N, C-alpha and C positions, 0 to 999 in steps of 0.2 A: 504494500500500500504506500509505503514511504517512497519507493522508487517511482511509482506512478506520479506522485505529487511533484517530485523533483523534475521528472521528464516534462510534465505539464508546465511547470514554471519556466524551464529552459525554452520550451517551444513558444510560450507567450512572450518571453523576452526577445527571442529571435524574431518573432513576427513584428514586435514593436520597433526593433532596430531596423528591420527591412523597410517598414512603413516610413520611418523618419528619413532613412537614407534615400528612398525613392522620391520623397517630396523635395529634399534639398538638392537632388541631382537633376530635377526637371528644369526645363528652360524657364527663364525669367518671364513674368507676365509682361506682355507688350502692350503699351498704351499709345503707340505712335505708329504711323505707316509712312516710311520713307518713300519718296518718289524720285525717280531718275528722269531727268529731262536733258536731252542733248548729252553733254559730258559733265553734268552736275547732279548732285544728290541733295535733295531738299527733305526737310521733315525730321532730321535728327535733332532731338531736343538738346538744349544746353545741359551740361553735366553728364553726358552719355559717354560711357567707356566702350571699348571694342566688344566686351562681353555683352553689353546691352544691345549694341547694334547687331551682333550675331544672333541674338534672340529674335529679332525682327526678320531676319533672313534665315529661317530654319533650314537645315540641310543644304547650305550654300557655302561656297568657299569665299571667305572675306579676309582681305589683307588690308591693313591700314598703315599709312605712312604720314608722318607729321610734315609740316610745311618745309622742313629741311631735307625731306626724303628719307628720314630714319624710320625704320620699321617699328610699329607699336604692337606689342604682343597682347593676346587676350587677357593675360593675367596682370598686365600693366594697369595702373590706376590713372594713366594719362587720359584726359578727357578729349574727345574728338572735337576739334575746332574748325572754324572756317578756314579754308585753304588746305586742309588735310586731303590726302588722296586716299580714296576708298576703292579698292579693287574688288569687284564682285564677279566671281567666276572668271577672273583674269582681265576684265574690262575696267579701265580706270575712270573714276568719277571724282570731281572736286567737290568737297563738302561745303555746303552753305548752311551754317547753323544760324537760324533766325535770332537776331539780337547780338550775336557774338561777332562784333566788328574788329576786335583786336586779335582774333584767332587763338585764344587760349581755352576755348570750350566752355567758358563760364560767363553767365550774364552778370555784369557788375556795373558799378558807378563809372568805371573807366570807359566801358562801352558807351554808356549814355553821354558822357562828357565828349567823347570823340565825335559822336553823331551831332551833338549840339554845336560843337565848335566848327564842324564841317558846314553845317547849315548856316551859321552866323558868318562864315568866311574867315574865322580867326585860327583855323587849324594849320595854316601854312603848308609845309611839306607833309604833315601828318594827315592831310585831308583824305577822306575815304574815296576809293575808286574801285572799279571792277567788282569782284565777288564780295568784297568787304562792304561796298555800298549796297549790293544786293542783300546782304545779311541784315542791313538796317531796314529792310522792307521795301526798298525802292525797286520797282520793276524796270526792265530794260526800256530805255527811251524816256523814262520819267525822271524828274529831278527830286532832290531831297526836299521835304516839306516839314513844317513844324509838327504835323501829325506823326511823322516817323519818330522823332525824338520823344514826343509825348507818350507814344505807345511803348517805347523802350523804357522810359522812366517808370511807367506803370508796371511793366514786366519785372523790372529790377525791384520794385516795391512789393511784388507778389500779388498785385490786384488785376493783372491781365495776363492771359495766356498767349504769348506772341507766336506760339507754335500751334495755334488752334486749328488751322487748316489741315494739319496732319495728325490730329489727335483722334483716336478711335477708342471704342470700348475695349476693355482688357481682353486679350486673346492669348490663349496658350495652345499652340499646335499639338495635336496628338501624335503618337508614334506612327511613323510612316506617312505623315502628312507633310507636304512640301511647304506649307505656310503660304505667304503671299507671292513668293518669287515666280511662280509659274506664269503669272499674267503680265508682269511688268519688268522682268530682267531679261 
């Protein structure tokens, strides 16, 4: 009788350990949907690491390189910033992280100040251009407006989701499911 109790206790412990391990090993819950347009990738939220991005592209080969071309590994805590290169199944895309105009992957007062100074014309050589201007919310052919730096200010304060066009309900792909990649990569 004592042996049966011990075996039962061991089995229960093993089942609990397996349940905890399978939950922690599953992919992170994805609340954003990146979009690739031409040679750019949009929709990666600020503060995202390679691991978070890989969760959005389930069963896809993802390689990330910083603005200097240095590889960023999945275990690295480096945040993906504007100007990073994201290779999806070997095809390179330049990351445009909404609000991240300095390329560090974080929304901060520094980003807001750069956008405001560019708008006011006092940024000098630090004036935003190219993908960094796109990260401020300026579409191709448009010019920077007060609305752009006000949206970024609200995003820095936490009262506005600057990445709202790419936000989706939480999604956790199941085993054998290819995630979103089949339709847009």
